[in-house]
C-alpha positions as CSV (number, residue, x, y, z in Angstrom):
1,X,-21.5,11.2,-6.2
2,X,-21.7,12.1,-9.9
3,X,-21.3,9.7,-12.8
4,X,-18.0,11.4,-13.7
5,X,-16.6,10.9,-10.2
6,X,-17.6,7.3,-10.2
7,X,-16.0,6.8,-13.6
8,X,-12.7,8.2,-12.3
9,X,-12.8,6.0,-9.2
10,X,-13.4,2.9,-11.3
11,X,-10.5,3.8,-13.6
12,X,-8.1,3.9,-10.6
13,X,-9.1,0.4,-9.4
14,X,-9.4,-1.0,-5.9
15,X,-7.6,0.6,-2.9
16,X,-7.8,0.4,0.9
17,X,-10.8,2.7,0.6
18,X,-12.4,1.4,-2.5
19,X,-13.8,-2.2,-3.1
20,X,-15.8,-3.5,-6.1
21,X,-18.4,-6.2,-6.0
22,X,-20.4,-7.6,-8.8
23,X,-23.2,-8.6,-6.4
24,X,-23.6,-9.1,-2.7
25,X,-23.4,-12.9,-2.5
26,X,-21.6,-13.4,0.8
27,X,-22.7,-11.6,3.9
28,X,-19.7,-12.7,6.0
29,X,-17.3,-11.4,3.4
30,X,-19.0,-8.0,3.2
31,X,-19.1,-7.8,7.0
32,X,-15.4,-8.4,7.1
33,X,-14.9,-5.6,4.6
34,X,-17.0,-3.3,6.6
35,X,-15.1,-4.2,9.8
36,X,-11.7,-3.6,8.1
37,X,-12.8,-0.2,6.7
38,X,-14.3,0.9,10.1
39,X,-11.0,-0.1,11.8
40,X,-9.1,2.0,9.2
41,X,-10.1,5.3,7.7
42,X,-13.4,4.2,6.3
43,X,-14.2,3.5,2.6
44,X,-16.8,2.6,0.0
45,X,-18.0,-0.6,-1.5
46,X,-19.4,-0.4,-5.1
47,X,-21.9,-3.1,-6.1
48,X,-22.5,-3.7,-9.8
49,X,-18.7,-3.6,-10.7
50,X,-16.6,-6.7,-11.4
51,X,-13.6,-6.6,-9.0
52,X,-11.1,-8.3,-11.3
53,X,-11.7,-6.2,-14.4
54,X,-13.5,-3.0,-13.2
55,X,-16.2,-3.8,-15.8
56,X,-19.5,-2.1,-15.0
57,X,-22.3,-4.7,-15.0
58,X,-24.8,-2.7,-13.0
59,X,-27.8,-3.8,-10.9
60,X,-31.5,-3.8,-11.8
61,X,-34.1,-2.3,-9.5
62,X,-34.9,-5.5,-7.6
63,X,-31.2,-6.2,-7.0
64,X,-30.6,-2.7,-5.7
65,X,-33.4,-3.1,-3.2
66,X,-32.2,-6.5,-2.2
67,X,-28.6,-5.4,-1.8
68,X,-29.6,-2.3,0.3
69,X,-31.7,-4.5,2.7
70,X,-28.8,-7.0,3.1
71,X,-26.3,-4.2,3.8
72,X,-28.6,-2.8,6.6
73,X,-28.8,-6.2,8.2
74,X,-25.0,-6.8,7.9
75,X,-24.2,-3.4,9.4
76,X,-26.4,-4.0,12.4
77,X,-26.1,-7.8,13.0
78,X,-22.8,-8.9,11.5
79,X,-20.6,-6.1,12.8
80,X,-19.9,-5.5,16.5
81,X,-20.4,-2.8,17.7
82,X,-22.9,-2.1,15.0
83,X,-22.1,0.6,12.4
84,X,-24.2,3.0,10.3
85,X,-23.7,3.2,6.6
86,X,-25.1,5.4,3.8
87,X,-26.1,4.2,0.4
88,X,-26.7,5.9,-2.9
89,X,-27.3,4.8,-6.5
90,X,-25.2,6.3,-9.3
91,X,-26.4,5.9,-12.9
92,X,-23.9,5.6,-15.8
93,X,-25.2,6.1,-19.3
94,X,-23.5,4.9,-22.4
95,X,-25.5,5.7,-25.6
96,X,-28.9,4.2,-24.8
97,X,-27.6,1.8,-22.1
98,X,-28.1,2.8,-18.4
99,X,-26.2,1.0,-15.7
100,X,-26.8,1.6,-12.0
101,X,-24.2,1.1,-9.3
102,X,-25.0,1.0,-5.6
103,X,-22.5,2.7,-3.4
104,X,-22.2,1.9,0.3
105,X,-20.2,4.3,2.3
106,X,-18.6,3.2,5.6
107,X,-17.2,5.9,7.9
108,X,-14.1,5.7,10.0
109,X,-15.1,4.0,13.2
110,X,-15.0,5.8,16.6
111,X,-15.5,2.6,18.7
112,X,-12.5,0.6,17.6
113,X,-11.7,-2.3,17.4
114,X,-14.7,-3.5,15.3
115,X,-15.2,-7.2,14.9
116,X,-17.4,-9.5,12.8
117,X,-20.1,-11.7,14.4
118,X,-17.5,-14.4,15.1
119,X,-15.3,-12.0,17.1
120,X,-12.6,-11.6,14.4
121,X,-11.0,-8.2,14.0
122,X,-10.2,-7.3,10.4
123,X,-8.0,-4.5,9.2
124,X,-7.0,-3.2,5.8
125,X,-3.8,-4.3,4.1
126,X,-3.6,-2.2,0.9
127,X,-6.5,-3.1,-1.3
128,X,-7.1,-6.3,0.6
129,X,-8.0,-7.1,4.3
130,X,-6.4,-9.4,6.9
131,X,-7.2,-10.8,10.3
132,X,-5.7,-8.9,13.2
133,X,-4.0,-11.3,15.7
134,X,-1.1,-9.3,17.0
135,X,-1.8,-8.0,20.6
136,X,0.1,-4.7,20.1
137,X,-1.9,-3.9,17.0
138,X,-5.1,-4.6,18.9
139,X,-4.0,-2.3,21.7
140,X,-3.4,0.5,19.2
141,X,-7.0,0.1,17.9
142,X,-8.2,0.4,21.5
143,X,-6.0,3.5,21.9
144,X,-7.5,5.1,18.9
145,X,-11.0,4.8,20.3
146,X,-9.9,6.3,23.7
147,X,-10.9,3.0,25.5
148,X,-7.4,2.3,26.7
149,X,-4.3,4.3,27.7
150,X,-1.1,2.2,27.4
151,X,0.8,4.3,29.9
152,X,-1.7,3.3,32.6
153,X,-1.2,-0.4,32.0
154,X,1.0,-2.3,34.5
155,X,4.5,-3.5,33.7
156,X,4.8,-7.2,34.7
157,X,7.5,-8.2,37.1
158,X,8.0,-4.7,38.5
159,X,7.3,-3.8,42.1
160,X,7.6,-1.0,44.7
161,X,11.3,-1.7,45.0
162,X,11.8,-0.5,41.4
163,X,10.7,3.0,42.3
164,X,13.3,5.8,42.8
165,X,11.9,7.6,45.8
166,X,14.0,10.7,45.2
167,X,12.2,11.2,41.9
168,X,8.8,10.8,43.6
169,X,9.8,13.4,46.3
170,X,10.9,15.8,43.5
171,X,7.5,15.3,41.8
172,X,5.4,15.8,44.9
173,X,7.5,18.9,45.9
174,X,6.7,20.4,42.5
175,X,3.0,19.8,43.2
176,X,2.6,21.2,46.8
177,X,6.1,22.6,47.8
178,X,6.1,20.2,50.8
179,X,9.5,18.5,51.6
180,X,9.3,14.8,52.3
181,X,11.6,12.1,53.5
182,X,12.1,8.7,51.8
183,X,10.2,7.1,54.6
184,X,7.1,9.1,53.5
185,X,7.1,7.4,50.1
186,X,4.8,4.4,50.7
187,X,3.1,1.9,48.3
188,X,-0.2,3.5,49.1
189,X,1.1,7.0,48.2
190,X,2.4,5.7,44.9
191,X,-0.9,4.1,44.2
192,X,-2.6,7.4,44.8
193,X,-0.5,9.1,42.2
194,X,-0.8,6.2,39.7
195,X,2.8,5.1,39.9
196,X,1.6,1.7,41.2
197,X,-1.4,-0.4,40.3
198,X,-2.0,-3.9,41.6
199,X,1.5,-3.8,43.2
200,X,3.2,-3.3,39.8
201,X,4.5,-0.1,38.2
202,X,2.3,1.5,35.6
203,X,4.2,2.2,32.3
204,X,4.0,5.9,33.0
205,X,5.3,5.4,36.5
206,X,8.2,3.3,35.2
207,X,9.2,5.8,32.6
208,X,9.3,8.7,35.1
209,X,10.1,7.2,38.5
210,X,11.7,3.8,37.7
211,X,15.3,3.2,38.9
212,X,16.1,1.5,35.6
213,X,13.2,1.8,33.1
214,X,15.0,0.0,30.3
215,X,15.5,-3.1,32.5
216,X,11.8,-3.8,31.8
217,X,11.3,-1.9,28.6
218,X,14.7,-1.9,26.8
219,X,13.2,-0.5,23.5
220,X,11.8,2.6,25.2
221,X,15.1,4.5,24.8
222,X,16.5,7.0,22.3
223,X,19.0,6.0,19.6
224,X,20.9,9.1,18.5
225,X,23.5,9.2,15.7
226,X,25.4,12.1,14.1
227,X,26.3,10.8,10.6
228,X,29.0,11.9,8.2
229,X,27.1,12.7,5.0
230,X,23.4,12.7,4.3
231,X,22.5,9.1,3.9
232,X,20.9,6.8,6.5
233,X,22.9,3.9,4.9
234,X,26.2,5.8,5.6
235,X,28.9,3.8,7.4
236,X,30.6,6.7,9.1
237,X,29.4,8.7,12.1
238,X,30.8,11.5,14.3
239,X,28.9,10.6,17.4
240,X,26.5,7.8,18.5
241,X,24.7,7.2,21.8
242,X,22.0,5.0,23.2
243,X,20.2,7.3,25.6
244,X,18.5,5.5,28.5
245,X,16.9,6.4,31.8
246,X,13.6,8.1,32.7
247,X,11.9,10.4,30.3
248,X,13.3,13.6,31.9
249,X,16.8,12.2,31.9
250,X,16.6,11.1,28.3
251,X,15.4,14.6,27.4
252,X,18.4,16.2,29.2
253,X,20.9,13.8,27.6
254,X,19.4,14.2,24.2
255,X,19.6,18.0,24.4
256,X,23.3,17.6,25.4
257,X,23.7,15.4,22.3
258,X,22.4,18.2,20.1
259,X,24.5,20.7,21.9
260,X,27.7,18.8,21.1
261,X,26.8,17.9,17.5
262,X,25.2,21.1,16.1
263,X,27.1,24.1,15.0
264,X,27.3,27.1,17.3
265,X,27.5,30.3,15.3
266,X,28.0,34.0,16.2
267,X,24.8,35.3,14.5
268,X,25.8,38.9,15.1
269,X,26.6,38.5,18.8
270,X,29.6,40.0,20.6
271,X,32.8,37.9,20.1
272,X,33.0,36.9,23.8
273,X,29.5,35.4,24.0
274,X,28.7,31.8,23.5
275,X,27.6,30.7,20.0
276,X,24.0,30.3,19.2
277,X,22.7,26.9,17.9
278,X,22.3,26.7,14.2
279,X,18.8,25.3,14.8
280,X,16.6,27.1,17.4
281,X,17.4,25.4,20.8
282,X,13.8,26.3,22.0
283,X,12.3,24.7,18.9
284,X,14.3,21.5,19.5
285,X,13.2,21.5,23.2
286,X,9.6,21.5,22.1
287,X,10.1,18.8,19.4
288,X,12.1,16.5,21.6
289,X,9.6,16.7,24.5
290,X,6.8,15.9,22.1
291,X,8.7,12.9,20.7
292,X,9.2,11.5,24.3
293,X,5.8,12.3,25.7
294,X,3.5,11.7,22.7
295,X,5.2,8.6,21.2
296,X,3.1,5.5,20.9
297,X,4.2,3.2,23.8
298,X,2.3,0.3,22.3
299,X,5.0,0.1,19.6
300,X,8.1,-1.6,20.9
301,X,10.7,0.7,19.3
302,X,13.0,3.6,20.3
303,X,12.7,7.3,19.4
304,X,15.4,7.9,16.8
305,X,17.5,11.0,16.3
306,X,19.6,11.4,13.1
307,X,21.9,14.3,12.5
308,X,23.0,14.5,8.9
309,X,25.2,17.1,7.3
310,X,22.2,18.8,5.7
311,X,19.3,18.0,8.1
312,X,18.1,16.8,11.5
313,X,15.5,14.0,11.8
314,X,13.4,13.2,14.9
315,X,11.4,10.0,14.5
316,X,8.8,8.9,17.0
317,X,7.0,5.5,17.0
318,X,3.4,5.9,16.1
319,X,1.4,8.2,13.9
320,X,-0.7,11.2,15.2
321,X,-3.4,9.9,17.5
322,X,-7.1,9.8,16.6
323,X,-8.2,12.5,14.2
324,X,-5.2,14.7,14.5
325,X,-3.6,15.9,11.2
326,X,-0.4,17.8,10.5
327,X,-2.6,20.8,9.7
328,X,-4.3,20.5,13.1
329,X,-1.1,20.4,15.1
330,X,0.3,23.5,13.2
331,X,-2.8,25.3,14.5
332,X,-2.2,24.3,18.1
333,X,-4.7,21.4,18.3
334,X,-3.7,18.5,20.6
335,X,-5.0,15.0,21.6
336,X,-3.4,13.3,24.6
337,X,-2.4,9.8,23.9
338,X,-0.5,9.2,27.2
339,X,-2.4,10.7,30.1
340,X,0.1,9.7,32.9
341,X,3.2,10.7,30.9
342,X,1.8,14.1,30.1
343,X,0.7,14.6,33.7
344,X,4.2,13.8,35.0
345,X,5.9,15.8,32.3
346,X,4.0,18.9,33.1
347,X,5.6,18.9,36.6
348,X,9.0,17.5,35.9
349,X,9.9,19.0,32.5
350,X,9.4,22.2,30.6
351,X,6.4,20.6,29.0
352,X,3.1,22.5,29.3
353,X,0.7,20.3,27.4
354,X,-1.3,23.2,25.9
355,X,-0.8,22.2,22.3
356,X,1.3,25.4,21.8
357,X,4.7,23.6,21.5
358,X,4.5,23.0,17.7
359,X,3.2,26.5,17.1
360,X,6.1,27.9,19.1
361,X,8.6,25.7,17.4
362,X,7.4,26.8,13.9
363,X,7.6,30.4,14.9
364,X,11.2,30.1,15.9
365,X,12.1,27.6,13.2
366,X,9.8,28.0,10.2
367,X,11.5,25.3,8.0
368,X,10.3,22.3,10.0
369,X,8.7,19.6,7.9
370,X,6.3,17.0,9.5
371,X,5.6,13.6,8.1
372,X,2.8,11.4,9.4
373,X,3.8,8.0,8.0
374,X,0.8,5.6,8.4
375,X,2.5,2.8,6.5
376,X,5.5,2.8,8.7
377,X,3.6,3.8,11.8
378,X,5.9,6.7,12.7
379,X,5.9,10.4,12.9
380,X,8.9,12.2,11.5
381,X,10.2,15.8,12.0
382,X,12.8,17.1,9.5
383,X,14.7,20.3,9.9
384,X,17.3,21.5,7.3
385,X,20.6,22.6,8.8
């Protein structure tokens, strides 16, 4: 880091990735900051800068050595699992006065959630940090590290009686082509294909083979509205539907919702042929399947579909998983968040799971806009009509 870069950072003040400390006087506080940054997107702590004013006070040689040693101890003994940090000294010179700032860089963690020595999980809240006590937020941190898959967790109060055996037969037939009877569908067979675990349905099993999935997970539905006008706050709508059922059924019903609410135009066809959707039907198929299969099931919220006069919005709970970015997915990169859901979808839907869906959708509908909203914990797709 150059002196100019440091000066620019100081001028912008503290953020979720930048913290100023005059000195290292409290190991527990610095450990909490390291934990919060590791659980977020990483960051840097600058020693020798007053946090209230941004005034550069600097550190002498002895203080730099002492601070560096303390940071190493904190990273290994006060943070669990331990993290590895890098440090550097940046010198700022004003006339004949030199002031040195120690910069500690904390990388985004790969073994989330990180905790302090007392077992407390800290996360960033803007330029500050806070304790994490919400179970669902903790689950999301486990998801990000690949230590937990929410769709493999059991759904309390469910049982073998909640399974639609016809759907299981359809799935097995797609796998091996062998016709089965309802009597063939046993608890042990359902355990073998991960529909059942500990005599309860897994979340993935419920969402694909449950008789009434929303009986146990009412928020895992689709809210679809076709508005009059272009404002979410609008009070008039042309069509509105709460779409429920298994993931394949919700997909079918949602595509029908699009079919009846989007314009069908001639687009150079013969007069006697059916109109073509104003937005590529294939592109919407890919985007809707992604919304249903890749949504974050640790967030208790529905997928939302808004059709406005000038655009369509598809909103999924949860941001892109792990290190995925919008640029990544446009190139066909994929990270599976829901193993069971994707496995079942590959047999019961058009979904292939190759990462090519977004690429294909963009080729057919180039005006798609993607928004990865970390603050709102949602992923939005916008298509102009």
